Residue, then its C-alpha position, 0 to 999 in steps of 0.5 A: x796499087x800497081x796498074x795490074x793490081x787495079x780492078x779491070x772494072x770501073x771503081x764505081x761499077x754499080x753506076x757505070x753503064x758498060x757495053x762489051x762483046x763476048x764470045x759464047x761457046x756451043x750452041x751459040x758459037x759466036x759473039x754476043x753484045x753484052x751489058x753489065x748490070x749490078x756486076x753481072x753480064x747480060x746478053x742483049x744481042x737480040x736487041x742489037x746484033x752488033x755494038x755498031x747497031x746498038x750505038x745507032x739507037x735513040x734509046x741506047x741508054x734505056x736498052x743497056x739499062x733495061x733490055x731483057x737478056x740472058x745472064x752470063x755470070x759475073x763480070x769479075x769472073x769474065x775479066x779475070x778469065x774465069x768465064x768458062x765458055x764465055x770469053x771477053x772480046x774487044x768491045x767494038x765490031x763493025x766500027x772503023x778504028x781510027x787514031x789521032x797522032x801527035x796530040x801531046x807535046x811530049x809525043x810530038x818531040x818523040x815523033x820528031x826524034x824518031x824521024x831524025x834518028x831514021x829508026x836508030x834508037x842509039x841516036x835518040x838521046x843526042x837528038x832529044x837534047x838538040x831539039x829541046x835546046x833548039x825549040x826552046x819553048x813549051x809546045x803544050x802552051x801552043x794552040x794548034x793552028x794559032x798565031x804563035x804556032x804559025x810563028x814557030x813553024x816559020x822560025x823552025x822552017x827557016x832554021x831547017x828544023x821543020x818536020x811533018x810531025x810538027x805540021x800535025x802537032x802544031x798546025x791546024x790539021x790533026x793527024x787521023x789515020x786508020x789504026x786497024x780494020x773493023x773486027x781486028x782489035x783484040x780485047x783484055x787479057x790476050x796478047x798484042x802483037x809486034x811485027x817481027x822486023x821491029x826492034x824499037x817499039x813501045x805501048x801507047x796508053x790511050x783513051x778511045x772514044x766510041x762514036x756513032x754514024x752521026x758523029x756523036x761520041x757515045x762513050x769511052x774505053x781504054x786502048x793500046x795503040x802499039x807503036x813500032x818506033x823504028x819502022x815509022x822512024x825510017x819513013x812516015x810512009x811506013x805508018x801502015x806497016x808500023x801500026x796495023x799488024x795482027x794483034x797490034x790494036x787492043x781495046x777494052x775491057x768495056x765501053x763506058x757510055x756517057x750519061x749523067x755521071x760519066x761525060x765527055x768532061x770526065x774524059x777531058x780530066x782523066x789520068x791514064x796510067x800504065x805499067x810495063x812489067x818484064x817477065x824475063x828481066x824484072x824490068x818495070x816502067x810506069x807512066x801516065x798521060x793527063x788528058x788535060x794536057x792534050x793539045x786538041x779537044x777530043x770533040x775537035x778530033x771527032x769533028x776532024x775525023x767525021x763531017x760532011x767531008x767523010x762519013x762512017x756509016x758504021x761509026x768509029x773508034x777514035x784513039x785520042x793520042x798519048x803523052x807517054x813516050x818511054x825513054x828509060x834505058x832497058x837493054x843498053x845505055x842510050x838505047x831507050x826502051x823497047x819491048x821484050x816478048x812476054x812483057x805485061x802491059x797494064x793501062x788503067x784509069x779508075x772510071x774505066x778499069x784496067x786493060x791488060x795485055x801481054x806482048x808477043x810477035x804478031x806472027x806467033x799469036x793467034x791469027x785474025x780469021x773472024x771478020x765481017x763476013x764471018x760475023x754476018x754468017x754467024x748472025x744469020x745462022x742464029x736468026x739475028x739479022x732482022x735486028x741489024x740496023 
């Protein structure tokens, strides 16, 4: 079964605790927090007007399982774009959107290649071979910040091969950056956006943790951390331009809460599959990330993001990184992979479902206009702010 044929919903839907957001048409004309029960979508907004507020509740699991609410129809219809006046949104709202970079050995090498290539994809193959010959070790075996990693750092520095990406890949401190702004993520079934100046780019299929203000990971979902290899490759100081653009962050379809059947240990063993399908050239590229090969534990990444040194009062969504770095040639020999407009990207794992987005330019897709002020104006009009906590 290909990724796009996989169910957008978890394979064990009957026991999965799912939380999401939808846009409801008139007379609501605004977003709603929803739970999925027995395959049906239930509006629980009056119990928690935002997903951020919901994740602060001590009775989170009970609310999602039992709180009364309006039935909005079948989840299967919603994820397939047949929800009528109800359409699916990204399942987060006020949370900061953070991302951990260079958490897999393969992606570490590709980041170094981008840096050395200065954004030129034609140099990638030669640089890849040179680096692999020079390093001569399996970086996935190294404990970041450990004795062996520090010895390798000293050796590479002496040979003039040290890189800022090596620093965060095998050094003690993780790279955690702001991927996108609260309320800016797109959800399942809508286009993601590429900056119009980018000509070397790719999707990044990732697990995304949902974390509350107490630094408690409460659930997980799928994400596409859209990556512009040429722009970041020119300079790491262009990370903001490379990562944060209109539609450049996709999350969904739903957040699955941790409970007795789905835990952080489940996340540690997930296989995240991806399929890219070109509509204009018939191109296909499949790959996978294996969370057991991550070099930093997911909860270590949470702790490096949120502790006494940095608080997130509205919680945060944390992309955990990817080992998928597509190098298959598409347009020219030695040119590697880059997106074409209209590409369909499917990211899936059985316990979370499938996140599907098409690829367009960030200046051609629908602009982002509904932010935090608009959300609170809408909640106030609906008389729901008393429950915001």
